C-alpha positions in Angstrom: -26.3 -131.1 -174.8 -24.7 -129.4 -177.8 -24.9 -126.2 -175.8 -23.2 -127.7 -172.9 -20.4 -129.2 -175.1 -20.0 -125.9 -176.8 -19.9 -124.1 -173.5 -17.3 -126.5 -172.1 -15.2 -126.3 -175.3 -15.3 -122.6 -175.1 -14.3 -122.7 -171.4 -11.5 -125.1 -172.2 -10.1 -122.9 -175.0 -10.4 -119.9 -172.7 -8.5 -121.8 -170.0 -5.8 -123.0 -172.4 -5.5 -119.4 -173.8 -5.1 -117.9 -170.3 -2.6 -120.6 -169.3 -0.6 -120.0 -172.4 -0.7 -116.2 -171.8 0.6 -117.0 -168.2 3.5 -119.1 -169.6 4.5 -116.5 -172.1 4.4 -113.7 -169.5 6.5 -116.0 -167.1 8.9 -116.7 -169.9 9.2 -112.9 -170.7 9.8 -112.1 -167.1 12.4 -114.7 -166.7 14.1 -113.6 -169.9 14.0 -110.0 -168.7 15.5 -111.1 -165.3 18.4 -112.8 -167.2 19.0 -109.8 -169.4 19.0 -107.5 -166.3 21.5 -109.7 -164.6 23.8 -109.6 -167.7 23.5 -105.8 -167.9 24.3 -105.5 -164.3 27.5 -107.6 -164.7 28.5 -105.6 -167.7 28.0 -102.4 -165.8 30.0 -103.7 -162.9 32.9 -104.7 -165.2 32.8 -101.3 -166.9 32.9 -99.6 -163.4 36.0 -101.7 -162.5 37.7 -100.9 -165.7 36.9 -97.1 -165.2 38.4 -97.3 -161.7 41.5 -98.9 -163.0 42.0 -96.4 -165.7 41.4 -93.6 -163.2 44.1 -95.1 -160.9 46.5 -95.4 -163.8 45.9 -91.7 -164.7 46.4 -90.7 -161.1 49.7 -92.7 -160.9 51.0 -91.2 -164.2 50.2 -87.7 -162.9 52.0 -88.5 -159.6 55.0 -89.9 -161.6 55.2 -86.8 -163.7 55.1 -84.6 -160.6 57.7 -86.6 -158.9 60.0 -86.4 -162.0 59.4 -82.6 -162.2 60.3 -82.2 -158.4 63.3 -84.4 -158.8 64.5 -82.4 -161.8 64.1 -79.2 -159.8 66.0 -80.6 -156.8 68.8 -81.8 -159.1 69.1 -78.4 -160.9 69.2 -76.6 -157.5 71.8 -79.0 -156.2 74.0 -78.4 -159.3 73.6 -74.6 -159.0 74.6 -74.8 -155.3 77.6 -77.0 -156.1 78.7 -74.6 -158.8 78.3 -71.7 -156.6 80.4 -73.4 -153.8 83.1 -74.3 -156.3 83.3 -70.8 -157.5 83.5 -69.5 -154.0 86.0 -72.1 -152.7 88.2 -72.3 -155.9 88.0 -69.0 -157.7 89.3 -68.6 -161.2 91.5 -65.6 -162.0 89.7 -62.8 -163.9 92.0 -60.4 -165.6 91.6 -56.7 -164.7 92.1 -55.6 -168.3 93.0 -57.4 -171.6 96.5 -56.9 -173.0 97.9 -58.1 -176.3 100.1 -61.1 -176.5 103.7 -60.0 -175.8 105.1 -62.9 -177.8 102.9 -62.3 -180.8 104.2 -61.4 -184.3 104.4 -57.8 -185.6 104.7 -58.3 -189.3 107.1 -55.3 -189.7 110.1 -56.7 -187.5 111.3 -59.7 -189.4 108.6 -62.2 -188.7 108.1 -64.8 -191.4 104.3 -65.0 -191.0 104.4 -68.1 -188.9 105.4 -66.6 -185.6 109.1 -67.5 -185.8 111.9 -65.2 -186.9 113.6 -65.9 -190.1 
């Protein structure tokens, strides 16, 4: 009888130990599933943020390109306008430079201020 009781006690302990191992393994698997889901959500959030930053970089590059093109167009328009104004309304250019006929020659009675004394 003692042998039977000891054998049953050993079997009970073994069954309890096996059940406890199964519970621990199940808890570990469930915890790992939760952690995997959290990691997946974090990765998706980072992917979305990365896409947003890439779009911002693309839009900034596009804006810079547009500003450069606009500046070039404005410069070209200004140059064309100035060329047209020079062609349509020319300014006189002297053939040669002469001295001022009304200027003062200090030897003929000029008082130094441009007026005769």
